[in-house]
OpenMM code with the backbone's topology and positions (N, CA, C; nanometers):
from openmm import Vec3, app, unit

residues = "UNK UNK UNK UNK UNK UNK UNK UNK UNK UNK UNK UNK UNK UNK UNK UNK UNK UNK UNK UNK UNK UNK UNK UNK UNK UNK UNK UNK UNK UNK UNK UNK UNK UNK UNK UNK UNK UNK UNK UNK UNK UNK UNK UNK UNK UNK UNK UNK UNK UNK UNK UNK UNK UNK UNK UNK UNK UNK UNK UNK UNK UNK UNK UNK UNK UNK UNK UNK UNK UNK UNK UNK UNK UNK UNK UNK UNK UNK UNK UNK UNK UNK UNK UNK UNK UNK UNK UNK UNK UNK UNK UNK UNK UNK UNK UNK UNK UNK UNK UNK UNK UNK UNK UNK UNK UNK UNK UNK UNK UNK UNK UNK UNK UNK UNK UNK UNK UNK UNK UNK UNK UNK UNK UNK UNK UNK UNK UNK UNK UNK UNK UNK UNK UNK UNK UNK UNK UNK UNK UNK UNK UNK UNK UNK UNK UNK UNK UNK UNK UNK UNK UNK UNK UNK UNK UNK UNK UNK UNK UNK UNK UNK UNK".split()
positions = [
    Vec3(-6.8955, 1.5733, -2.2411),
    Vec3(-6.7570, 1.6018, -2.2081),
    Vec3(-6.6721, 1.4777, -2.2357),
    Vec3(-6.5567, 1.4994, -2.2934),
    Vec3(-6.4680, 1.3891, -2.3288),
    Vec3(-6.3812, 1.3537, -2.2084),
    Vec3(-6.3689, 1.2246, -2.1843),
    Vec3(-6.2888, 1.1737, -2.0730),
    Vec3(-6.1453, 1.2272, -2.0816),
    Vec3(-6.0921, 1.2823, -1.9715),
    Vec3(-5.9562, 1.3377, -1.9738),
    Vec3(-5.8481, 1.2351, -2.0112),
    Vec3(-5.8695, 1.1097, -1.9751),
    Vec3(-5.7722, 1.0062, -2.0130),
    Vec3(-5.7700, 0.9893, -2.1642),
    Vec3(-5.8883, 0.9910, -2.2276),
    Vec3(-5.8938, 0.9809, -2.3731),
    Vec3(-5.8295, 1.1022, -2.4388),
    Vec3(-5.8485, 1.2196, -2.3808),
    Vec3(-5.7851, 1.3394, -2.4359),
    Vec3(-5.6329, 1.3286, -2.4291),
    Vec3(-5.5813, 1.2749, -2.3192),
    Vec3(-5.4355, 1.2562, -2.3066),
    Vec3(-5.3855, 1.1568, -2.4111),
    Vec3(-5.4622, 1.0503, -2.4335),
    Vec3(-5.4242, 0.9526, -2.5358),
    Vec3(-5.4294, 1.0155, -2.6744),
    Vec3(-5.5284, 1.0997, -2.6983),
    Vec3(-5.5393, 1.1698, -2.8264),
    Vec3(-5.4195, 1.2613, -2.8483),
    Vec3(-5.3803, 1.3335, -2.7437),
    Vec3(-5.2637, 1.4220, -2.7547),
    Vec3(-5.1373, 1.3437, -2.7882),
    Vec3(-5.1200, 1.2278, -2.7238),
    Vec3(-5.0020, 1.1446, -2.7509),
    Vec3(-5.0032, 1.0928, -2.8943),
    Vec3(-5.1208, 1.0518, -2.9427),
    Vec3(-5.1314, 1.0035, -3.0801),
    Vec3(-5.1014, 1.1157, -3.1790),
    Vec3(-5.1571, 1.2328, -3.1553),
    Vec3(-5.1310, 1.3465, -3.2434),
    Vec3(-4.9827, 1.3811, -3.2462),
    Vec3(-4.9180, 1.3777, -3.1319),
    Vec3(-4.7743, 1.4079, -3.1264),
    Vec3(-4.6937, 1.3054, -3.2057),
    Vec3(-4.7298, 1.1785, -3.1925),
    Vec3(-4.6610, 1.0727, -3.2671),
    Vec3(-4.6773, 1.0938, -3.4175),
    Vec3(-4.7994, 1.1199, -3.4614),
    Vec3(-4.8252, 1.1392, -3.6039),
    Vec3(-4.7592, 1.2669, -3.6544),
    Vec3(-4.7639, 1.3707, -3.5754),
    Vec3(-4.7010, 1.4972, -3.6140),
    Vec3(-4.5510, 1.4763, -3.6325),
    Vec3(-4.4878, 1.4053, -3.5413),
    Vec3(-4.3434, 1.3794, -3.5500),
    Vec3(-4.3094, 1.2967, -3.6736),
    Vec3(-4.3995, 1.2087, -3.7135),
    Vec3(-4.3764, 1.1248, -3.8312),
    Vec3(-4.4282, 1.1850, -3.9607),
    Vec3(-4.4878, 1.3044, -3.9531),
    Vec3(-4.5428, 1.3677, -4.0718),
    Vec3(-4.6614, 1.2928, -4.1297),
    Vec3(-4.7384, 1.2263, -4.0430),
    Vec3(-4.8498, 1.1430, -4.0869),
    Vec3(-4.9838, 1.2126, -4.0679),
    Vec3(-5.0778, 1.1805, -4.1567),
    Vec3(-5.2156, 1.2283, -4.1445),
    Vec3(-5.3067, 1.1072, -4.1333),
    Vec3(-5.4189, 1.1237, -4.0631),
    Vec3(-5.5100, 1.0130, -4.0354),
    Vec3(-5.6509, 1.0453, -4.0828),
    Vec3(-5.7213, 0.9403, -4.1244),
    Vec3(-5.8632, 0.9473, -4.1592),
    Vec3(-5.9354, 0.8455, -4.0717),
    Vec3(-6.0565, 0.8798, -4.0284),
    Vec3(-6.1360, 0.7867, -3.9486),
    Vec3(-6.2623, 0.7480, -4.0252),
    Vec3(-6.3039, 0.6230, -4.0042),
    Vec3(-6.4298, 0.5716, -4.0591),
    Vec3(-6.5020, 0.5065, -3.9420),
    Vec3(-6.6063, 0.5713, -3.8933),
    Vec3(-6.6692, 0.5298, -3.7683),
    Vec3(-6.8149, 0.4917, -3.7862),
    Vec3(-6.8526, 0.3854, -3.7190),
    Vec3(-6.9927, 0.3455, -3.7142),
    Vec3(-7.0425, 0.3591, -3.5709),
    Vec3(-7.0188, 0.2613, -3.4848),
    Vec3(-7.0777, 0.2621, -3.3498),
    Vec3(-7.0296, 0.3779, -3.2630),
    Vec3(-6.9154, 0.4373, -3.2940),
    Vec3(-6.8668, 0.5517, -3.2164),
    Vec3(-6.9225, 0.6834, -3.2686),
    Vec3(-6.9852, 0.6819, -3.3843),
    Vec3(-7.0553, 0.7993, -3.4349),
    Vec3(-6.9726, 0.9262, -3.4443),
    Vec3(-6.8445, 0.9143, -3.4676),
    Vec3(-6.7583, 1.0315, -3.4782),
    Vec3(-6.6812, 1.0639, -3.3513),
    Vec3(-6.6949, 0.9813, -3.2489),
    Vec3(-6.6288, 1.0107, -3.1208),
    Vec3(-6.4761, 1.0060, -3.1316),
    Vec3(-6.4237, 0.9193, -3.2174),
    Vec3(-6.2776, 0.9150, -3.2358),
    Vec3(-6.2307, 1.0486, -3.2935),
    Vec3(-6.2947, 1.0912, -3.4024),
    Vec3(-6.2574, 1.2187, -3.4641),
    Vec3(-6.2822, 1.3352, -3.3688),
    Vec3(-6.3931, 1.3310, -3.2955),
    Vec3(-6.4248, 1.4398, -3.2017),
    Vec3(-6.3196, 1.4499, -3.0916),
    Vec3(-6.2732, 1.3353, -3.0441),
    Vec3(-6.1716, 1.3364, -2.9385),
    Vec3(-6.0406, 1.3924, -2.9922),
    Vec3(-6.0028, 1.3504, -3.1119),
    Vec3(-5.8790, 1.4017, -3.1718),
    Vec3(-5.8892, 1.5512, -3.2003),
    Vec3(-6.0033, 1.5948, -3.2527),
    Vec3(-6.0163, 1.7358, -3.2892),
    Vec3(-6.0479, 1.8257, -3.1697),
    Vec3(-6.0688, 1.7674, -3.0527),
    Vec3(-6.0835, 1.8483, -2.9315),
    Vec3(-5.9499, 1.9107, -2.8913),
    Vec3(-5.8417, 1.8587, -2.9485),
    Vec3(-5.7073, 1.9094, -2.9194),
    Vec3(-5.6751, 2.0204, -3.0188),
    Vec3(-5.6411, 2.1378, -2.9681),
    Vec3(-5.6057, 2.2505, -3.0544),
    Vec3(-5.4855, 2.2141, -3.1417),
    Vec3(-5.4926, 2.2520, -3.2674),
    Vec3(-5.3826, 2.2261, -3.3595),
    Vec3(-5.3873, 2.0902, -3.4257),
    Vec3(-5.4947, 2.0155, -3.4050),
    Vec3(-5.5032, 1.8796, -3.4605),
    Vec3(-5.5212, 1.8776, -3.6118),
    Vec3(-5.5494, 1.9911, -3.6715),
    Vec3(-5.5776, 1.9946, -3.8154),
    Vec3(-5.4573, 1.9565, -3.9007),
    Vec3(-5.3376, 1.9596, -3.8438),
    Vec3(-5.2214, 1.9177, -3.9224),
    Vec3(-5.2074, 1.7657, -3.9273),
    Vec3(-5.2885, 1.6939, -3.8490),
    Vec3(-5.2837, 1.5478, -3.8456),
    Vec3(-5.4144, 1.4862, -3.8959),
    Vec3(-5.5270, 1.5459, -3.8624),
    Vec3(-5.6570, 1.4910, -3.9016),
    Vec3(-5.6865, 1.5320, -4.0450),
    Vec3(-5.6939, 1.4337, -4.1340),
    Vec3(-5.7200, 1.4636, -4.2745),
    Vec3(-5.8703, 1.4748, -4.2988),
    Vec3(-5.9479, 1.3794, -4.2482),
    Vec3(-6.0942, 1.3827, -4.2569),
    Vec3(-6.1511, 1.2681, -4.1756),
    Vec3(-6.2832, 1.2713, -4.1585),
    Vec3(-6.3518, 1.1639, -4.0886),
    Vec3(-6.4830, 1.1305, -4.1564),
    Vec3(-6.5135, 1.0020, -4.1606),
    Vec3(-6.6392, 0.9537, -4.2151),
    Vec3(-6.7212, 0.8957, -4.1003),
    Vec3(-6.8452, 0.9402, -4.0845),
    Vec3(-6.9375, 0.8764, -3.9915),
    Vec3(-7.0340, 0.7967, -4.0783),
    Vec3(-7.0179, 0.6649, -4.0733),
    Vec3(-7.0955, 0.5758, -4.1603),
    Vec3(-7.1767, 0.4827, -4.0718),
    Vec3(-7.2749, 0.5396, -4.0074),
    Vec3(-7.3554, 0.4655, -3.9103),
    Vec3(-7.4462, 0.3642, -3.9784),
    Vec3(-7.4998, 0.3995, -4.0922),
    Vec3(-7.5901, 0.3075, -4.1625),
    Vec3(-7.5132, 0.2210, -4.2618),
    Vec3(-7.5743, 0.1103, -4.2984),
    Vec3(-7.5142, 0.0237, -4.4004),
    Vec3(-7.5039, 0.0978, -4.5337),
    Vec3(-7.6033, 0.1796, -4.5635),
    Vec3(-7.6009, 0.2564, -4.6875),
    Vec3(-7.4822, 0.3525, -4.6906),
    Vec3(-7.4547, 0.4157, -4.5782),
    Vec3(-7.3412, 0.5080, -4.5711),
    Vec3(-7.2090, 0.4330, -4.5890),
    Vec3(-7.1992, 0.3151, -4.5296),
    Vec3(-7.0769, 0.2354, -4.5471),
    Vec3(-7.0548, 0.2051, -4.6951),
    Vec3(-7.1627, 0.1701, -4.7648),
    Vec3(-7.1524, 0.1379, -4.9073),
    Vec3(-7.1244, 0.2626, -4.9907),
    Vec3(-7.2017, 0.3692, -4.9697),
    Vec3(-7.1896, 0.4885, -5.0519),
    Vec3(-7.0617, 0.5669, -5.0259),
    Vec3(-7.0276, 0.5876, -4.8991),
    Vec3(-6.9142, 0.6741, -4.8656),
    Vec3(-6.7803, 0.6010, -4.8679),
    Vec3(-6.7805, 0.4724, -4.8346),
    Vec3(-6.6550, 0.3987, -4.8223),
    Vec3(-6.6384, 0.2887, -4.9262),
    Vec3(-6.7444, 0.2611, -5.0014),
    Vec3(-6.7355, 0.1562, -5.1022),
    Vec3(-6.7400, 0.0154, -5.0472),
    Vec3(-6.7922, -0.0006, -4.9245),
    Vec3(-6.8067, -0.1351, -4.8685),
    Vec3(-6.9142, -0.2076, -4.9509),
    Vec3(-6.8817, -0.3219, -5.0083),
    Vec3(-6.9809, -0.3912, -5.0903),
    Vec3(-7.1052, -0.4303, -5.0088),
    Vec3(-7.2219, -0.3999, -5.0640),
    Vec3(-7.3465, -0.4360, -4.9958),
    Vec3(-7.3563, -0.5865, -4.9761),
    Vec3(-7.3003, -0.6619, -5.0700),
    Vec3(-7.3017, -0.8081, -5.0572),
    Vec3(-7.2181, -0.8537, -4.9388),
    Vec3(-7.1100, -0.7821, -4.9096),
    Vec3(-7.0265, -0.8152, -4.7936),
    Vec3(-7.1027, -0.7862, -4.6646),
    Vec3(-7.1693, -0.6727, -4.6600),
    Vec3(-7.2489, -0.6384, -4.5412),
    Vec3(-7.3574, -0.7438, -4.5214),
    Vec3(-7.4216, -0.7861, -4.6294),
    Vec3(-7.5287, -0.8859, -4.6203),
    Vec3(-7.4758, -1.0218, -4.5762),
    Vec3(-7.3590, -1.0601, -4.6234),
    Vec3(-7.3073, -1.1939, -4.5910),
    Vec3(-7.2357, -1.1999, -4.4565),
    Vec3(-7.1524, -1.1010, -4.4258),
    Vec3(-7.0732, -1.1041, -4.3024),
    Vec3(-7.1403, -1.0290, -4.1882),
    Vec3(-7.2257, -0.9335, -4.2220),
    Vec3(-7.2870, -0.8475, -4.1219),
    Vec3(-7.2074, -0.7199, -4.1070),
    Vec3(-7.2755, -0.6110, -4.0758),
    Vec3(-7.2088, -0.4821, -4.0599),
    Vec3(-7.1061, -0.4855, -3.9477),
    Vec3(-7.1326, -0.5662, -3.8458),
    Vec3(-7.0393, -0.5806, -3.7337),
    Vec3(-6.9593, -0.7079, -3.7580),
    Vec3(-6.8483, -0.6919, -3.8263),
    Vec3(-6.7640, -0.8056, -3.8620),
    Vec3(-6.6230, -0.7572, -3.8940),
    Vec3(-6.5288, -0.8488, -3.8862),
    Vec3(-6.3906, -0.8177, -3.9234),
    Vec3(-6.3823, -0.7789, -4.0695),
    Vec3(-6.4609, -0.8463, -4.1527),
    Vec3(-6.4580, -0.8193, -4.2964),
    Vec3(-6.5024, -0.6771, -4.3277),
    Vec3(-6.6062, -0.6314, -4.2611),
    Vec3(-6.6551, -0.4954, -4.2855),
    Vec3(-6.5595, -0.3927, -4.2258),
    Vec3(-6.5027, -0.4189, -4.1090),
    Vec3(-6.4027, -0.3267, -4.0528),
    Vec3(-6.2855, -0.3117, -4.1486),
    Vec3(-6.2431, -0.4221, -4.2087),
    Vec3(-6.1331, -0.4190, -4.3060),
    Vec3(-6.1737, -0.3379, -4.4297),
    Vec3(-6.2913, -0.3631, -4.4823),
    Vec3(-6.3376, -0.2893, -4.6003),
    Vec3(-6.3546, -0.1402, -4.5701),
    Vec3(-6.3980, -0.1075, -4.4494),
    Vec3(-6.4133, 0.0323, -4.4105),
    Vec3(-6.2788, 0.1040, -4.4079),
    Vec3(-6.1788, 0.0399, -4.3498),
    Vec3(-6.0479, 0.1042, -4.3398),
    Vec3(-5.9850, 0.1187, -4.4785),
    Vec3(-6.0036, 0.0178, -4.5620),
    Vec3(-5.9505, 0.0259, -4.6986),
    Vec3(-6.0222, 0.1359, -4.7773),
    Vec3(-6.1539, 0.1452, -4.7613),
    Vec3(-6.2304, 0.2482, -4.8305),
    Vec3(-6.1953, 0.3882, -4.7841),
    Vec3(-6.1748, 0.4050, -4.6549),
    Vec3(-6.1383, 0.5366, -4.6015),
    Vec3(-6.0025, 0.5803, -4.6547),
    Vec3(-5.9095, 0.4893, -4.6607),
    Vec3(-5.7770, 0.5225, -4.7116),
    Vec3(-5.7844, 0.5560, -4.8610),
    Vec3(-5.8618, 0.4789, -4.9352),
    Vec3(-5.8759, 0.5029, -5.0793),
    Vec3(-5.9459, 0.6351, -5.1096),
    Vec3(-6.0298, 0.6829, -5.0182),
    Vec3(-6.1085, 0.8032, -5.0427),
    Vec3(-6.0562, 0.9237, -4.9650),
    Vec3(-5.9289, 0.9206, -4.9314),
    Vec3(-5.8698, 1.0318, -4.8573),
    Vec3(-5.7258, 1.0531, -4.9024),
    Vec3(-5.6659, 1.1544, -4.8469),
    Vec3(-5.5248, 1.1836, -4.8714),
    Vec3(-5.4401, 1.1431, -4.7513),
    Vec3(-5.5005, 1.0725, -4.6576),
    Vec3(-5.4324, 1.0359, -4.5332),
    Vec3(-5.3290, 0.9256, -4.5560),
    Vec3(-5.2397, 0.9147, -4.4589),
    Vec3(-5.1379, 0.8094, -4.4588),
    Vec3(-5.1868, 0.6861, -4.3848),
    Vec3(-5.2745, 0.7079, -4.2870),
    Vec3(-5.3255, 0.6004, -4.2025),
    Vec3(-5.4770, 0.6151, -4.1918),
    Vec3(-5.5455, 0.5021, -4.2004),
    Vec3(-5.6913, 0.5002, -4.1819),
    Vec3(-5.7248, 0.4156, -4.0608),
    Vec3(-5.8322, 0.4522, -3.9949),
    Vec3(-5.8794, 0.3843, -3.8749),
    Vec3(-6.0292, 0.3625, -3.8904),
    Vec3(-6.0770, 0.2399, -3.8618),
    Vec3(-6.2207, 0.2125, -3.8721),
    Vec3(-6.2711, 0.1445, -3.7460),
    Vec3(-6.4033, 0.1599, -3.7234),
    Vec3(-6.4676, 0.0937, -3.6098),
    Vec3(-6.6115, 0.0619, -3.6464),
    Vec3(-6.6524, -0.0595, -3.6137),
    Vec3(-6.7915, -0.1019, -3.6291),
    Vec3(-6.8237, -0.1948, -3.5128),
    Vec3(-6.9396, -0.1795, -3.4547),
    Vec3(-6.9711, -0.2625, -3.3384),
    Vec3(-7.1132, -0.2441, -3.2891),
    Vec3(-7.1392, -0.3063, -3.1764),
    Vec3(-7.2702, -0.3011, -3.1114),
    Vec3(-7.2507, -0.2375, -2.9739),
    Vec3(-7.2865, -0.1102, -2.9626),
    Vec3(-7.2677, -0.0384, -2.8366),
    Vec3(-7.3810, -0.0650, -2.7386),
    Vec3(-7.4964, -0.1099, -2.7889),
    Vec3(-7.6086, -0.1425, -2.7020),
    Vec3(-7.6944, -0.0215, -2.6693),
    Vec3(-7.7955, -0.0406, -2.5881),
    Vec3(-7.8275, -0.1661, -2.5202),
    Vec3(-7.8921, -0.2699, -2.6103),
    Vec3(-7.9452, -0.2291, -2.7264),
    Vec3(-8.0074, -0.3245, -2.8179),
    Vec3(-7.9126, -0.3619, -2.9291),
    Vec3(-7.9648, -0.4406, -3.0235),
    Vec3(-7.8893, -0.4752, -3.1426),
    Vec3(-7.8095, -0.6035, -3.1357),
    Vec3(-7.8058, -0.6655, -3.0199),
    Vec3(-7.7259, -0.7867, -3.0028),
    Vec3(-7.7993, -0.9087, -3.0583),
    Vec3(-7.7191, -1.0097, -3.0902),
    Vec3(-7.7725, -1.1401, -3.1289),
    Vec3(-7.7004, -1.2454, -3.0458),
    Vec3(-7.7364, -1.3706, -3.0652),
    Vec3(-7.6712, -1.4793, -2.9911),
    Vec3(-7.5222, -1.4869, -3.0221),
    Vec3(-7.4844, -1.4534, -3.1445),
    Vec3(-7.3430, -1.4629, -3.1826),
    Vec3(-7.2705, -1.3289, -3.1812),
    Vec3(-7.3466, -1.2203, -3.1669),
    Vec3(-7.2869, -1.0865, -3.1654),
    Vec3(-7.3434, -1.0093, -3.0468),
    Vec3(-7.2751, -1.0195, -2.9315),
    Vec3(-7.3261, -0.9568, -2.8090),
    Vec3(-7.3035, -0.8060, -2.8057),
    Vec3(-7.3750, -0.7398, -2.7169),
    Vec3(-7.3475, -0.5993, -2.6894),
    Vec3(-7.2022, -0.5890, -2.6446),
    Vec3(-7.1336, -0.4912, -2.6965),
    Vec3(-6.9920, -0.4706, -2.6642),
    Vec3(-6.8975, -0.5263, -2.7694),
    Vec3(-6.9506, -0.6026, -2.8669),
    Vec3(-6.8663, -0.6559, -2.9734),
    Vec3(-6.8262, -0.5422, -3.0667),
    Vec3(-6.6965, -0.5244, -3.0841),
    Vec3(-6.6441, -0.4156, -3.1665),
    Vec3(-6.5278, -0.4690, -3.2499),
    Vec3(-6.5272, -0.4314, -3.3764),
    Vec3(-6.4144, -0.4605, -3.4652),
    Vec3(-6.3496, -0.3279, -3.5036),
    Vec3(-6.2180, -0.3227, -3.4876),
    Vec3(-6.1406, -0.2036, -3.5221),
    Vec3(-6.0444, -0.2387, -3.6337),
    Vec3(-6.0269, -0.1476, -3.7257),
    Vec3(-5.9309, -0.1676, -3.8330),
    Vec3(-5.8355, -0.0507, -3.8411),
    Vec3(-5.7132, -0.0788, -3.8846),
    Vec3(-5.6147, 0.0263, -3.9104),
    Vec3(-5.5304, -0.0173, -4.0291),
    Vec3(-5.4949, 0.0802, -4.1095),
    Vec3(-5.4093, 0.0507, -4.2242),
    Vec3(-5.3246, 0.1720, -4.2570),
    Vec3(-5.1962, 0.1481, -4.2703),
    Vec3(-5.1062, 0.2511, -4.3205),
    Vec3(-5.0919, 0.2286, -4.4700),
    Vec3(-5.0952, 0.3363, -4.5449),
    Vec3(-5.0856, 0.3265, -4.6903),
    Vec3(-4.9656, 0.2392, -4.7279),
    Vec3(-4.9882, 0.1431, -4.8163),
    Vec3(-4.8816, 0.0549, -4.8619),
    Vec3(-4.8644, -0.0706, -4.7788),
    Vec3(-4.9472, -0.0870, -4.6743),
    Vec3(-4.9384, -0.2068, -4.5900),
    Vec3(-5.0740, -0.2767, -4.5880),
    Vec3(-5.0758, -0.3955, -4.5318),
    Vec3(-5.2006, -0.4697, -4.5160),
    Vec3(-5.2780, -0.4159, -4.3964),
    Vec3(-5.4110, -0.4182, -4.4027),
    Vec3(-5.4905, -0.3728, -4.2888),
    Vec3(-5.4781, -0.4673, -4.1696),
    Vec3(-5.4876, -0.4098, -4.0512),
    Vec3(-5.4920, -0.4857, -3.9262),
    Vec3(-5.6341, -0.4739, -3.8732),
    Vec3(-5.6884, -0.5835, -3.8216),
    Vec3(-5.8225, -0.5810, -3.7635),
    Vec3(-5.8173, -0.6487, -3.6275),
    Vec3(-5.8798, -0.5855, -3.5294),
    Vec3(-5.8895, -0.6423, -3.3942),
    Vec3(-6.0363, -0.6625, -3.3587),
    Vec3(-6.0607, -0.7693, -3.2823),
    Vec3(-6.1946, -0.7981, -3.2298),
    Vec3(-6.1908, -0.7786, -3.0790),
    Vec3(-6.2893, -0.7081, -3.0273),
    Vec3(-6.3005, -0.6850, -2.8828),
    Vec3(-6.4449, -0.7079, -2.8399),
    Vec3(-6.4626, -0.7463, -2.7144),
    Vec3(-6.5943, -0.7438, -2.6514),
    Vec3(-6.5761, -0.6614, -2.5235),
    Vec3(-6.6244, -0.5381, -2.5271),
    Vec3(-6.6075, -0.4458, -2.4158),
    Vec3(-6.7262, -0.4547, -2.3206),
    Vec3(-6.6999, -0.4530, -2.1900),
    Vec3(-6.8092, -0.4569, -2.0925),
    Vec3(-6.8682, -0.3177, -2.0704),
    Vec3(-6.9849, -0.3166, -2.0095),
    Vec3(-7.0436, -0.1902, -1.9669),
    Vec3(-7.1581, -0.1445, -2.0541),
    Vec3(-7.2034, -0.0242, -2.0236),
    Vec3(-7.3158, 0.0336, -2.0966),
    Vec3(-7.2673, 0.0967, -2.2272),
    Vec3(-7.3589, 0.1594, -2.2970),
    Vec3(-7.3294, 0.2183, -2.4278),
    Vec3(-7.2110, 0.3151, -2.4219),
    Vec3(-7.2111, 0.4041, -2.3249),
    Vec3(-7.1029, 0.5020, -2.3123),
    Vec3(-6.9693, 0.4321, -2.2873),
    Vec3(-6.9697, 0.3306, -2.2021),
    Vec3(-6.8460, 0.2583, -2.1716),
    Vec3(-6.7916, 0.1858, -2.2942),
    Vec3(-6.8804, 0.1251, -2.3714),
    Vec3(-6.8373, 0.0540, -2.4931),
    Vec3(-6.7783, 0.1527, -2.5925),
    Vec3(-6.8420, 0.2650, -2.6094),
    Vec3(-6.7921, 0.3651, -2.7047),
    Vec3(-6.6577, 0.4219, -2.6609),
    Vec3(-6.6436, 0.4525, -2.5318),
    Vec3(-6.5159, 0.5062, -2.4825),
    Vec3(-6.4049, 0.4018, -2.4921),
    Vec3(-6.4356, 0.2775, -2.4594),
    Vec3(-6.3356, 0.1703, -2.4712),
    Vec3(-6.2955, 0.1520, -2.6176),
    Vec3(-6.3899, 0.1687, -2.7074),
    Vec3(-6.3599, 0.1585, -2.8505),
    Vec3(-6.2628, 0.2677, -2.8943),
    Vec3(-6.2843, 0.3890, -2.8455),
    Vec3(-6.1947, 0.4997, -2.8795),
    Vec3(-6.0543, 0.4717, -2.8266),
    Vec3(-6.0437, 0.4283, -2.7012),
    Vec3(-5.9124, 0.3992, -2.6435),
    Vec3(-5.8407, 0.2895, -2.7218),
    Vec3(-5.9132, 0.1836, -2.7573),
    Vec3(-5.8525, 0.0743, -2.8339),
    Vec3(-5.8135, 0.1222, -2.9740),
    Vec3(-5.8946, 0.2088, -3.0328),
    Vec3(-5.8623, 0.2637, -3.1649),
    Vec3(-5.7332, 0.3443, -3.1592),
    Vec3(-5.7151, 0.4215, -3.0545),
    Vec3(-5.5919, 0.4994, -3.0407),
    Vec3(-5.4702, 0.4081, -3.0285),
    Vec3(-5.4841, 0.2981, -2.9534),
    Vec3(-5.3719, 0.2030, -2.9417),
    Vec3(-5.3391, 0.1425, -3.0781),
    Vec3(-5.4420, 0.1044, -3.1518),
    Vec3(-5.4216, 0.0460, -3.2844),
    Vec3(-5.3593, 0.1487, -3.3791),
    Vec3(-5.4036, 0.2704, -3.3718),
    Vec3(-5.3487, 0.3761, -3.4571),
    Vec3(-5.2029, 0.4057, -3.4241),
    Vec3(-5.1668, 0.3961, -3.2960),
    Vec3(-5.0249, 0.4140, -3.2595),
    Vec3(-4.9390, 0.3094, -3.3287),
    Vec3(-4.9848, 0.1858, -3.3272),
    Vec3(-4.9105, 0.0775, -3.3932),
    Vec3(-4.8977, 0.1022, -3.5426),
    Vec3(-5.0045, 0.1442, -3.6058),
    Vec3(-5.0020, 0.1712, -3.7502),
    Vec3(-4.9103, 0.2880, -3.7823),
    Vec3(-4.9043, 0.3842, -3.6921),
    Vec3(-4.8200, 0.5011, -3.7131),
    Vec3(-4.6714, 0.4729, -3.6979),
    Vec3(-4.6403, 0.3647, -3.6310),
    Vec3(-4.4999, 0.3284, -3.6095),
    Vec3(-4.4499, 0.2238, -3.7079),
    Vec3(-4.5406, 0.1669, -3.7899),
    Vec3(-4.4986, 0.0595, -3.8810),
    Vec3(-4.4311, 0.1145, -4.0050),
] * unit.nanometer
topology = app.Topology()
chain = topology.addChain("A")
for resn in residues:
    res = topology.addResidue(resn, chain)
    for name in ("N", "CA", "C"):
        topology.addAtom(name, app.Element.getBySymbol(name[0]), res)
C-alpha cells in the first residue's frame, strides 16, 4: 500500500504538470518503479506520465538509458554522475518534457565505507535545461529510504516543472 502522504504529493505534482501541459518520464534504480507506481496510482495520470524505466542493474542503465559502462565503472552506479546520465538518457529516449532519475543504496546491504545505506542521488531535467542532481542520505530501513526517495523526487520534479 502506498503511503497516503506520498499519494497527496503525487496528486499535487500531477496537477502542476497538467496545468503546465508537461509530461514526465522516470528512470529508477533503488526505488524499483515506486515513483512511477505512486504517480500512476492516481486515476487520470496517463495525461502526465509519458513512460518509466526501471533500471535496477548496471546493464539496464547502459542498455535502456545509454549510461556509459565506463562511467558506472569509474564513478559507481550510486553517484551524482550516474544520476545525471540516467536523467539525460531518459529524456533522450522519451517524448517527455521532464525526466526524473534515482539511484541509491536502500539497504540493508550494499553499503561501503564511502557509500552508506540511505545514500541516494536524484536527478531532474527539463528539456532544454541543464540537469539538477541532489545527494541525500536518508535514515531508516529499506522501506523508509525508498519512501523518502520518492518524496524527495517529487519535490525535485516540482522545481523542474516550474523552471
